[in-house]
C-alpha positions as CSV (number, residue, x, y, z in Angstrom):
1,M,46.4,99.1,92.8
2,K,43.1,97.5,93.3
3,H,41.0,97.3,90.1
4,Q,37.3,97.7,90.0
5,R,34.9,96.4,87.4
6,M,32.2,98.4,85.6
7,T,29.7,97.8,82.8
8,L,29.7,100.2,79.9
9,S,26.9,100.4,77.4
10,L,27.8,101.5,73.9
11,D,25.7,101.6,70.7
12,A,26.8,99.5,67.7
13,G,28.7,102.4,66.1
14,E,30.6,103.3,69.2
15,M,31.5,99.6,69.9
16,A,32.7,99.2,66.3
17,E,34.9,102.3,66.6
18,L,36.3,101.1,69.9
19,E,37.1,97.7,68.4
20,D,38.8,99.4,65.4
21,M,40.8,101.7,67.6
22,A,42.0,98.6,69.6
23,L,43.0,96.8,66.4
24,R,44.8,99.9,64.9
25,G,46.7,100.4,68.1
26,N,47.6,96.7,68.5
27,S,45.8,96.8,71.8
28,N,42.5,95.9,73.4
29,K,39.3,97.7,74.3
30,T,40.2,98.1,77.9
31,E,43.5,99.8,77.1
32,V,41.9,102.2,74.6
33,I,39.4,103.3,77.3
34,R,42.3,103.7,79.8
35,R,44.2,105.9,77.4
36,A,41.1,107.9,76.6
37,I,40.7,108.6,80.4
38,R,44.3,109.7,80.7
39,I,43.9,112.1,77.7
40,Y,40.7,113.5,79.2
41,M,42.5,114.0,82.5
42,L,45.3,115.9,80.8
43,L,42.8,118.1,78.9
44,E,40.9,118.9,82.1
45,Q,44.2,119.8,83.8
46,M,45.1,122.1,80.9
47,R,41.7,123.7,81.0
48,A,42.0,124.3,84.7
49,E,45.4,126.0,84.2
50,G,44.0,128.2,81.5
51,K,46.0,126.6,78.7
52,E,44.9,126.2,75.2
53,L,45.2,123.4,72.7
54,H,45.7,124.0,69.0
55,A,45.7,121.6,66.0
56,Q,47.8,122.1,63.0
57,E,46.4,120.8,59.7
58,Q,49.8,120.0,58.2
59,P,53.3,120.3,59.5
60,G,54.7,123.7,58.7
61,S,51.2,125.1,58.0
62,R,50.5,128.5,59.5
63,Q,46.8,127.6,59.9
64,L,46.0,126.6,63.4
65,E,42.7,125.7,64.9
66,R,42.0,126.4,68.5
67,L,40.4,123.4,70.3
68,V,38.0,124.3,73.0
69,F,36.9,121.7,75.6
70,V,33.9,122.6,77.8
């Protein structure tokens, strides 16, 4: 697979969060961005198929929150 380069402009807060995510995941900024793209692709596929995504506050909790991606 041929890789292409790009430039990404982030504000200071976004860059700090990206760096923190990389550290927490024992990874690097490029890998965090790649993972985010894969998650976004999955969400888009789910949306196209009419599926829903729900978040549960605590395991075993009956309270679910429906997540909507537009």
